[in-house]
LUMKOLVEX-188165 format. One record per residue (C-alpha): residue in one letter; x, y negated, z. Coordinates in steps of 0.001 Angstrom, whole numbers, plus 500000, padded with zeros to 6 digits. Each point is the difference from the previous one (the first is absolute). Layout:
// LUMKOLVEX-188165
A/X/Y/Z
...
This chain:
// LUMKOLVEX-188165
M/883347/994856/319392
K/501804/497514/497953
T/502556/500885/497533
K/503347/498470/499780
N/498765/498166/496747
G/496922/498942/501916
A/501784/498553/502805
A/502233/498111/497690
A/496886/498672/498047
A/498565/498916/503405
K/503044/497703/500408
L/499685/498354/496693
P/497211/497457/500792
L/502023/498767/503049
E/503092/499587/498099
R/498424/498255/497112
E/498120/497716/502402
F/502524/499013/502381
N/502850/498787/498070
L/501886/497418/502138
F/500568/497380/497294
R/496242/500155/498858
L/498761/499612/503622
T/502667/497515/501028
W/499938/497192/497421
P/496532/498835/500598
I/500771/500041/503840
F/503307/498098/499224
L/498052/497300/498238
E/497151/499938/502663
V/502661/499535/502717
F/501873/497422/498075
L/496650/497934/499284
F/499198/500121/503897
M/503772/498867/500522
L/499541/497303/497472
M/496771/498784/501485
G/502009/499648/503340
I/502802/498061/498261
T/497697/497831/497991
D/498297/499088/503130
T/503158/499225/501630
M/501107/497725/497302
M/496764/498037/499815
L/500207/499712/503827
S/503519/498831/499826
G/498499/497044/498009
V/497980/499200/503157
S/502901/500434/502574
D/502362/502414/501260
D/498157/500052/503160
A/497079/501261/498092
V/502072/502862/498668
A/501273/500855/503495
A/496572/499983/501376
V/498598/502383/497315
G/502811/502260/500576
A/499523/500043/503635
A/496252/500806/499571
N/500688/502585/497409
Q/502414/501778/502452
V/496906/500779/502515
I/497670/500497/497046
S/502331/502731/498492
I/499961/502006/503213
A/496114/499750/500013
I/500058/501485/496479
L/502259/502715/501276
I/497451/500798/502771
L/497387/500258/497201
E/502340/502640/498047
V/499373/502349/503122
V/496901/501119/497866
G/501406/498889/496727
N/503192/501981/499942
G/498576/503016/501832
A/497106/500384/497702
A/502124/499551/496705
I/502279/502772/501129
V/497184/502334/501114
I/498181/499374/496748
A/503141/500513/497832
Q/500565/503412/501557
Y/496117/500969/499450
L/500255/498875/496434
G/503239/502042/499638
A/497976/503047/501284
R/497496/499201/497392
N/497196/499172/502668
H/498479/497061/498587
Y/496824/500166/502041
E/501987/499717/503339
A/502087/497317/498553
A/496760/497899/499227
K/498701/500654/503677
I/503215/498627/501516
S/500005/497113/497652
G/496489/498858/501096
L/500704/500482/503580
S/503454/498227/499863
L/498513/496786/498373
T/497510/499885/502738
L/502515/500281/502622
N/502371/497505/498515
L/497128/497549/499466
M/499099/500269/503741
L/503703/499451/501058
G/500292/497021/497578
L/497109/498027/501409
T/501282/500737/503520
M/503382/498555/498936
S/498424/497038/498363
A/497969/499132/503305
F/503272/500412/501823
F/501818/497325/497770
L/497058/497638/500384
V/500077/500044/503601
F/503726/500332/500817
G/501644/498729/496876
H/501245/496737/501659
H/501431/501637/503108
M/501997/502445/497840
M/501537/497044/498170
V/500944/498206/503149
A/501528/503113/501386
L/502306/500086/496898
N/501665/496560/501288
L/498281/497908/497162
H/499588/496284/500585
G/498560/496828/498362
D/499030/500167/496246
I/501243/503750/499700
L/497669/501061/502846
A/497039/498092/498348
Y/500653/501401/496561
A/500342/503547/501352
K/496842/499910/502067
S/497934/498815/497043
Y/501632/502709/497801
M/499332/502720/502627
H/496396/499256/500498
I/498974/500039/496278
V/502265/502846/498799
G/500113/501944/503291
G/496149/499535/500456
A/499400/501719/496656
I/502540/502622/500468
F/497184/502619/499578
L/500230/499346/496240
Q/503461/501177/500096
A/499094/503086/501951
L/497497/500951/497160
I/502726/499087/497208
N/502699/502062/501553
M/497567/503163/500229
L/498380/499702/496798
S/503463/499289/498227
A/501747/502982/501755
T/497237/502539/499120
I/499805/498899/496395
R/503832/500289/499798
T/499714/503428/501683
Y/497621/501175/497101
G/502848/499039/497517
Q/498394/496860/498816
T/502809/497553/500801
K/499283/497878/496881
L/496719/498960/501259
T/501306/498645/503284
M/502608/498147/498042
F/497356/498232/497923
V/498028/499050/503174
A/503334/498551/501321
L/500591/497883/496873
G/496400/498578/500167
M/500421/499478/503706
N/503137/498098/499550
I/498870/497887/497232
L/496829/498972/502078
S/502216/499397/503302
V/502639/497869/498046
A/497380/498026/498135
G/497951/499517/502887
G/502942/498925/502132
Y/501263/497571/497461
V/496559/498366/499906
M/499488/499888/503807
I/503504/499435/501223
F/500621/496821/498020
G/496314/498921/499361
H/499376/500554/496198
L/496730/500067/498101
G/498109/497947/502509
F/501064/502026/503147
P/501609/498297/502977
A/503771/500737/500675
M/499710/502605/502664
G/503591/500979/500486
V/500421/503192/501953
E/496237/500436/500438
G/499677/499995/496246
A/502392/502887/499636
A/498248/501970/502585
I/496444/499579/498440
S/501424/500833/496610
T/501452/503200/501430
V/496630/500971/501668
I/497928/499471/496802
S/502516/502103/497953
R/499892/502788/502592
A/496061/500002/499968
V/499855/500245/496261
A/502848/502619/499989
A/498149/502322/502491
V/496748/499825/498230
V/501699/501108/496517
L/502034/502670/501952
F/496877/501491/501535
W/498418/500373/496387
M/503179/501500/498631
L/500161/502759/502594
Y/496715/501423/498901
Q/501220/500132/496434
V/503135/501981/500776
M/498733/502757/502516
E/498991/503422/498605
V/497679/500390/502888
R/498468/496608/500841
I/499346/498828/503627
Q/496623/500495/501326
F/498326/497739/502287
K/499970/502446/502887
F/503690/500343/499707
Y/500348/496245/501215
I/498025/500674/503044
N/500879/503740/500878
L/503208/499356/502114
T/501145/503622/500075
R/502531/500519/502924
E/502216/502652/498179
Y/500727/497407/497174
I/500407/496994/502465
M/502684/501978/501869
K/501729/501035/496898
I/500105/496195/498964
L/501208/498938/503449
R/502719/502714/500004
I/501609/498315/497179
G/498679/496475/500189
V/500899/499261/503723
P/503656/501011/499908
S/500268/498304/496384
A/498525/496797/501336
L/501837/500088/503232
E/503382/500280/498179
Q/499066/497095/497884
I/498648/497960/502664
T/503143/500595/501997
Y/501928/498556/497178
Q/498115/497016/499437
S/499826/499242/503617
C/503801/500062/500091
Q/499920/497708/496985
M/497751/497609/501801
I/502323/499947/503079
F/502972/499345/497440
F/497674/497227/498899
F/499914/498796/503467
Y/503752/500056/500233
A/500039/497834/496978
T/497474/497380/501593
F/503063/498962/502254
L/502145/499457/496874
G/497761/497122/498944
A/497347/499341/497255
Q/502718/500050/497209
A/501040/503536/501057
L/496296/501129/499930
A/499463/498599/496522
A/503358/501552/498780
R/498839/503292/501513
Q/496571/499855/498166
Y/501745/499093/496691
A/502611/502797/500195
T/497260/502427/501134
N/497993/499142/496769
I/502914/500410/497705
S/500943/503284/501801
M/496532/501549/499195
F/500977/500136/496433
I/503234/501897/500727
Y/498044/502987/501592
L/497110/499506/497644
F/500784/503055/497934
A/500667/502140/503163
V/496382/499137/501391
A/498481/501286/496667
V/502237/503147/499926
A/499173/500688/503658
I/496157/499600/499309
G/500234/502193/496749
T/502230/502695/501771
G/497634/500119/502910
I/496896/500680/497757
I/501905/502706/498220
V/501267/501703/503238
G/496592/499931/501543
R/498506/501591/496989
L/502871/502546/499864
V/499846/500967/503596
G/496198/500496/499609
A/500536/502155/497015
N/502591/502157/502236
R/502875/498839/497428
K/502274/498725/503066
E/503405/500810/498373
D/498887/497785/496929
A/499263/497233/502476
Y/503440/500454/501549
H/501857/499411/496729
Q/497625/497165/498984
V/501058/497920/502863
W/503656/500197/499348
S/499499/499198/496317
S/497806/496869/501032
V/502881/498886/502395
K/502660/500103/497460
R/497903/497978/497540
A/498932/497463/502409
L/503396/499482/501384
V/501537/499213/496630
I/497365/497337/499231
T/500259/498460/503459
V/503732/499532/499898
I/499645/498497/496566
V/497262/497503/500916
D/501848/499298/503114
L/503250/498961/498289
V/497965/497747/497688
V/498306/498321/502937
I/503416/499411/501700
L/501469/498413/496715
L/497041/497725/499592
R/499261/499320/503655
H/500558/496157/500059
P/497657/499235/496985
L/497392/502496/501441
V/499954/498417/503323
G/500029/496399/498219
L/496736/500921/498363
F/498461/499526/503373
T/501819/497188/501679
D/502724/497562/499389
D/501015/499601/503646
A/503735/500914/500064
D/499902/501650/503650
I/497039/502175/498926
I/501654/501065/496905
R/503236/500885/501827
M/498260/502086/502653
A/497891/501873/497599
T/502748/500873/497465
Q/502157/501247/502900
V/497559/502721/500883
L/499185/500905/496341
V/503736/501088/499839
L/499276/502436/502693
S/497077/501635/498171
I/502393/502385/498159
V/500476/501669/503455
L/496327/499726/501176
E/497946/500902/496870
T/501921/503134/498956
A/499193/501623/503333
R/496424/498633/499948
T/499454/501461/496557
F/501080/503565/501205
N/497700/499680/503179
M/497031/498813/498043
I/499863/503130/497859
V/501039/502709/502337
I/497908/498695/502979
G/496913/499681/497608
S/500544/503558/498728
L/500327/501333/503604
R/496647/498418/500509
A/498473/501506/496967
A/501090/503298/500922
G/498277/499570/503321
D/503080/499575/502181
A/499112/496526/501342
K/501171/499945/503568
F/503684/500362/499514
P/500628/496926/498309
V/498175/498116/503056
Y/502197/501600/502555
V/503210/499091/497964
G/498657/496501/499391
L/499441/499231/503609
V/503475/500969/500944
S/501608/498389/497001
M/497986/496816/499703
V/499071/499314/503528
G/502932/501451/501974
I/502754/499012/497555
S/499055/497193/497403
L/498421/497417/502334
P/502531/499978/502635
L/502626/499827/497238
G/498273/497194/498474
Y/499808/498068/503234
V/503666/500279/500550
L/501028/499091/496292
V/497448/497094/499939
F/500674/498584/503671
Q/503107/501141/501164
M/502103/500179/496894
N/498279/497045/498543
M/499585/501667/496577
G/496455/498340/499302
L/498075/501655/497266
P/502783/502146/498601
G/499794/501768/503490
I/496333/500749/499556
W/500750/501458/496673
L/502772/502054/501217
A/497841/501598/502963
I/497175/501025/497640
A/502641/501596/497689
A/501407/501968/502940
D/496638/501438/500870
E/499460/501012/496229
W/503382/501747/499718
I/499252/501842/503234
R/496814/501330/498746
V/501597/500854/496413
A/502161/502547/501890
V/497367/501357/502065
M/497325/500401/497179
Y/502571/501343/497423
M/500588/502935/502542
R/496194/500260/500522
W/499063/500455/496465
K/502936/502158/499382
S/498955/502437/502804
R/496629/500498/498375
V/498281/500091/503294
W/497301/497704/498670
K/498655/503152/498042
K/498221/501285/503187
H/497934/496792/500307
S/497656/500311/497104
L/496429/499098/500772
I/498731/502926/497770
E/500872/503394/500563
H/500823/501970/496790
H/496722/502079/500229
E/498009/496680/500204
S/501671/499010/497043
E/498976/503083/498005
Q/496442/499497/501154
G/499942/496435/498908
E/501245/501104/496570
N/497078/502430/499632
R/497445/497527/501265
T/500285/497715/496850
S/501516/500916/496621
S/500113/496375/498868
P/503267/498964/498697
A/502308/497541/501742
P/499240/496113/498977
S/502512/498892/497481
A/502113/497202/501135
């Protein structure tokens, strides 16, 4: 039996390792770099034309849904791995890591083939025409056709972060961004002897940077694991582990797919407002990413901590950690939001000098104070519910709120009340605030404690199986 002092001592490694700030700041920089890459691509493409920007935005709407489908395995596996690591069962964590990489690669290759065959039809279905359709089709075939690389990156990054090594994924993101931006600059505008390829150049540089990042992350994964992945782990598709991954991954991905599908329908609404509205939406969306940037980082870091704490059977600590994370993230989000609102005109002016586009984009940025505060709360709490194993509940709520309320409300605001882009922003905000109220009550109720993937006695077995200390963050 453990003494009280022994039990307290057992907690210390987790407390030292999973400090929110130490986990979060590299994630913050990593997400910032990815967002910066998107902003830089948008700025470079705006030098080609506003149609090019709108086309890439349309293609990325579809590609983002594909990435979420890939996270069926990625999100589920990361949470299962986190709980086994919290239980100090590194051998099982390695087995799940190998299995999940194989599953995600298979799924990624399937998605790549789908985009190559049906990419054009999906762009036509989004009501695109002329140059926008041609640009979108080209981007979809190149980036979508290589989506399996993103499948590997997502899985490898999530696993490395779960081991507490968030700095490593940050450095890879830095290198990936430098390579993508430099390649984009050369190939979009035709420098160093390359032809000016425009949208195709942006797509090719994206694929090359992802390929390099996938190779580096695969090597890094082997450096951080206490028990390394054996070859048999890649081919031994154990049903028990697959079911645990899917138990979390399917609902998590479904909730995110529902959200992104609604965003695509809102994009469809915007196509009826004209090309200028599409460009304004894209510019405002890119700027808004920086408002909730800190919230994304805190949500990922908090999810890692919650998963490990639940695996270690320290569920009350997980409960209090979430409220602490929410308070910190909301303060930062509000401050950044107010700065963006004050500087909205010069910020949008970085992308375009079209007066109508600037007017529409700045209108919706003012509404970000309503939208982003609610989005920040939901990112953290919904992510923590998943990390605790309670993944189905957010799906049910999202289907009612997003599909049943937000989409019809958006239609009324945009087409019946002629509110244009602000109507879309207000409809999205309504969904976020409805889910804030429900998710607050869910976390407060502590019902999620019953959904752990590891029973307490399994946790003790995992601790006895290996005496290796937790990896340092």
